[in-house]
N, C-alpha and C positions, 0 to 999 in steps of 0.2 A: 524463396519467398517472393510473391508477386503483390506489390502494393501499388494501387492506382494513385498517381499523383494528380490532385486536383488543385484548383485555386485555393489559396488560404482565405477562408470565408470568415474566420474568427477575427473580431476586432478587439483592440485593447481599449478598455473603458477610460483610462486616465492617461495623461501625458507620459511619455517615455521617461524612465527614471534617470537621474544623473548617475555618474560613476559612484559605486557603492563605497561608503566610508569604511574605515577599518573597525570602528567601534560598534559593538552590537546594539548600543542604545539607539542608534540611528535606523535600525531595521524597523520597517513598518509593514505589517501584514496587509493583505488585501482588505480585510475588514477595517483595520485602523485607517486606511486611506479612504475607504468608502465613508466612514463616519466623519473623518476630517473634512470631507467635501460636503457635509450636511445631507448625505444620502441623496444627492441630486440625481444619481443614476436611477433611483427608484421612485422619483417624484411622480405622484399621481397614480401609482400602481398598487394593487393589492398583492402583497408579497408572501410567499411561502418559502421556508428555509429547510433545506436538507442538511442535517447536522447531527452531531452526537456530543458526548462530553468534551471533545477536543475543541469545539467551537467557542473558544474563550478569548477574552482580552488579556493584555499583559498583566492586568490587575486581578486575573482569574475569575472575572465575571463572565457568565455565559452570554454570548451575543444575542440569543433570543430574549433573555431578560433585559439586556440593554436596549435592544430595539423596541421591545414591548413598551418600555417606559418613555420612549422618545416620540414626541408628537410629529416629528419630521418624516417618519416612515410609518406606513400602514401595514403592519405585520398581522396576517390573518390566519396563518396555518404553519405547522411544523411537520416535517416528514422524517421519520426515523429509519435508519438502515439496520443491518445486523447488529445485535447487542442493544439496539434501541436508542432513542433520543437522549434519555437520561442515563443510559448504560446499565440497565438492570439485568440484562440477559447474558448468558454464557455463550460460548462458541456454538454456532448453528441455531441460535435463538434470536428472538426479537420481541418487541413490545406491541401488543395489539392496539387497535384504535382506542384512544381515550382522550380525555380533556386534561391538559397539564395543570396540576394543582397550583403551581406557582403563578401562572399567567392566565389560566382559563382558556388558553388556545387549544384548538383541536389538533391532536397529533395523529398522523396517519402512518401506517406501517408500509414501508417499501420493500422489505426483505423478501427476496425470491419472486418479486413481481417485475415484469418487464413488458415491453411492447404495449399493446392495447389495454390490458388490465391495469398497468401502471398509468397509462394516459388517462384512463377513466378515474383513477384516484386524483390526479391533478385537476381534471374537469370538475369532479365532485367538490373539491376544496374551494373552487371559485377564485383561485389566484390568477393574476395576470402574468407574474414573473416568478420563476423558480430560482432561488439563490442556493448555491452549494458552498459549504464551508466545513470541511473535514480534514484533519491532519492525516496524511498518508505516511507510509514508511518506506516506500521505494521499491517494493517487490510486486511483480506481476500478479502473484496469486493472493495478494491481500485484497479482500473483496471490495473495499470502498471505492477503488478506481473503477470497478465494474458497476457499482451503484451509480457512480458519476455517468458512465456510458449509458446505462439503462435509463437514467433520468433524462439525459439529453435526448435520447431517441423518443421517449415518451412525451417530453415537452414539445417536441416537434409535431408529434401526432395530435397532441391536444391544442396546438396553436399557441403555445406559451413562449415568452422570452426566457432566456437562460443566462444567468450570471454566475461566474465562478470567482470566488474570493481566494486569492492564492496564499499559501503558507510554504515554509521551507521544506525541501526534501531533507529529512534528518541525517541521511547518510551521504550527502552531497549530490550534486548533479553533474559530476565530472565526466562520466562516460557510462554508456550502457554496457552491461556484462551479461553473459550467459546465453542459453539457447533461446530461440524465438519460437513462439507457439505456432504449431501447424493447425490450420483451421479445422481439420477433422477431429481435433482434440479439444475443441472449444467447450468450456463450461463456465460456471460462475466464478471459478478461480482463474479464468483467462478466456475472454470473449474473442480477442483479436490478436493478430501477429505482432506481439510486443516482446521485447527481451525480458528475461527473468528479473534482472535488476535494471530497471528502465532509465534511471538517472535523470528523471524529469520531475517537475512540480505538477500539481493537479491542474493548474491553468494551462501549462504546456501540453499535458495529456489531453485536455479538453480540445485544444486547437488541433492536435493530432487526430483525435477521434472525428472531429467535424470535417477535417480536410481529407481524411483517408478512408474512414470506415462507415460512417453513417450514409445510408442510401440517399436521404435528403437531409442536408445540414439544418441544424436548429439555429434560430437567431441568437447568436452567442456573443457575450461580452465578458471580458476577463479584467479583473482588477488586480494588477500585478503588485508585487512587493517593491519597496525601495530598500536599498541597503543590503541586499543579499547577493552573495557571490557563489558561483557553482562549486567552488572548492570548500565551502564552509560546512562543517558538521553542526549538529543541532545546538551544542553547547555554546557556539559562537553567536547564537541568535539572541540570547538574553531572555528568551521566552520560557515560561514554565512548561514542563512536560506533563501532559495528561495522558495516561494509558489509552490509546485508541481502541483497545480491546483488552479483556481481562488478562490475556497471556502476552501482552506487550508492555510490561511494567516500566521499562526504562528505555532511553535512547540507545543504551548499549545492546538491548535486545534487538532493536531495529538494525543495528550494525551487522549482526550475524544472521538475521532472519532469512534474507534472500537465499542463503545457502543451506542453513541447517533445517529450514522447514521441509526440505526434501526428506528428512528422516521420518516425517509423517507417513511417507509412502512405504515404510518398512514395519517390521515387528519390534523395532527399537523404540524406547521412550524418547520423545523429543523434549522431555523435561516439564511437560504440563503437570500441574500438581506440585511444583516446587517454586521456590522464590526466584529461580533463574531459568525460566523456560527458554528453550532454544540455545542456551549456553551450556546446560547440563544434558548429556545424552547417554543412554545406556540400556542395559538389559540384564536379566538374570543369566549368570554364566560368563559375563564379561569381566575382565580385570585389567591390570596395568598393561597388558600386551597391546591394547588398542591405542592408548596414548603413546606408547613407545613406537608403534608402527607409524602413526600419524606424524610424530615429531621427526622420525627418520626421513620424511620426505623433504624437510627443510623449507616448508612453505613460508613465504614472506609475511612478516607482520603478525605472526600468531604462534602461540605455544599451547600444548595440550597437557592438562594435568589429570593424572589418575584420580577418579572421584567415585564416591558411593553416595546414594541418596534413596529416599523412600517417597515416591509420589503419593500425594493425598487424594488424587483422583486421576482418571484417565488410565493409560497403560500401566500395568504393574502396581495398581493402587494398593497401598499398605504393605508393599513388599520391597525389600532392599535390593537394589540393582547396582551393578558396577558399570563404569564407563569413563567418560571424559568430561572435564570442564574446559571450555574454550576461553583462552586469555588472549585478547587482541593486544599486541605490544606496539604496533605501528599502524594506526588507522589508514594512513596514506598509502601504505604498501599492501595492505590486506585486501585480498580478493575473496569475498564471501562465497561466490558461486563455485569457484575452483576449490576452495576449502571444503565446501559441502560435498562435492564430488569425491575429493580425496578421502573424506570420512566414510562415505559409502564403500569405496573401493577397499579401504583398509579394514573396515568392520567385517566385510564379507570374507576377507582373507584370514582374520584371526579368530573369528567366531563361527563355529560350525552350525549354530542355530539361526544364522542370518536368513531372513526371508522377506520378500516383498509382500505388501498387503494383497490379499486375494483379489481385490477389485482393481489391482494395478493403478492405484491412486497416484503412484509416482509418475505415471504417464500424463495425468492431468496437471500435476504440479510443474513438470519440466516441459510440457507442451508437445511431447511425442513419445514414442516407445524407445527412442534411441538410447537414452541413458540406461534404462533398465536392461535392454538387450545387449548393449556393449559391455556393461559390467558383468552380466551373466556369462558372456563369452570370454571373460578374463582380461578385458582391456584395462589399461592403467589410466591414471588421472590425465596425463598429457594427451593420450589418444582420445579420450572421451571429450575433453574440452576443445581439442582441435577439430572435432567433427562438426562443430556449429559455427566456426569462424566466418564462413562465407555468408551465411544468412544473417549473422550478427553485423557484419560489415554493411550489408544491404539495409538493415534496420537503422543503423547509425546514420547512413546517408539521408534517409527519409526523415528521421528524428531531427536532424540538424535544422531543417526548415521551419520548425515549430518552436524553437527555443526562444525564450524571452530575456535571458540573463547571460552575463559573461562570467 
């Protein structure tokens, strides 16, 4: 992996945080700090917010509603990503241009827009500053971080300021894990060479994007959290969980997602259409042999239970399938990406019907053809995960320069 190292051009909007206290009630999100400061960072600006249902306060009020009612900030537009600003759309969908009934604000659709077309949306909105506040889940192929990237690039083209309000990485920011995307496999589920489980917050990613990947950096300011430590899982934050997308119902889903989303690249069900997407996995013809094979690997921090379920939509809709339910027993020891690879390896061994999606979607998810071709060649979990260690180490070195928290 070749990453050009440039000067760190992102600035932090507020003073450096003191050492984080142990109690979650002291955690303050980027929005909370912005509001505590009387929105001084946005003074005199026409503001547009890129957000979705996760952009809420501790009291579960949406930040758009809060800002709209506050005379200290001039909020004039909202920009909705995949699933929409108010979250009415399923995967692969968005909300068209409309006026928000609650506030009367114009809502613009950003989904699948980038470059000049997205810059034109920002220009048409008339805003001076674009603010980003969306809860991420820590995986490279979760599209909101690439909405962030596309909006940063478009804001630069449109001559706008860009402000990122930080929120916790729900699965911790301890370390990056998994393969790093190869540029020839770039799509909306991975624009740039980032590890599959990046271990960063959105503000840290914005700094990385600005310093490493954007041809011309955007005028960027980040409002960091106080009271967050890299080792903290989401339940330590004291913040309410709002599903960032319809198939991310709980923080437990996020814990496994960076590994089990790889099942999307196969003919197995990834549990969409159940109450436990990405934790329930299976297919017709599978039974307890898969759980037995996976448990036999002795993977740290996880057990696999033989499970049967009937998806209400997506793969195997209305049909009973067999497979596994993932039970994480030790979050600190659990490696989601390694676990995901192990599940692919064992599924292929115990089920003769195993197949990759014809479009090789697994290559887009993992960032290269390597996982698919190595598993097809009979490689085991250790061999597959060992193949990306050099590029992962290179990404970790670059990532280190953009981190905001200890």
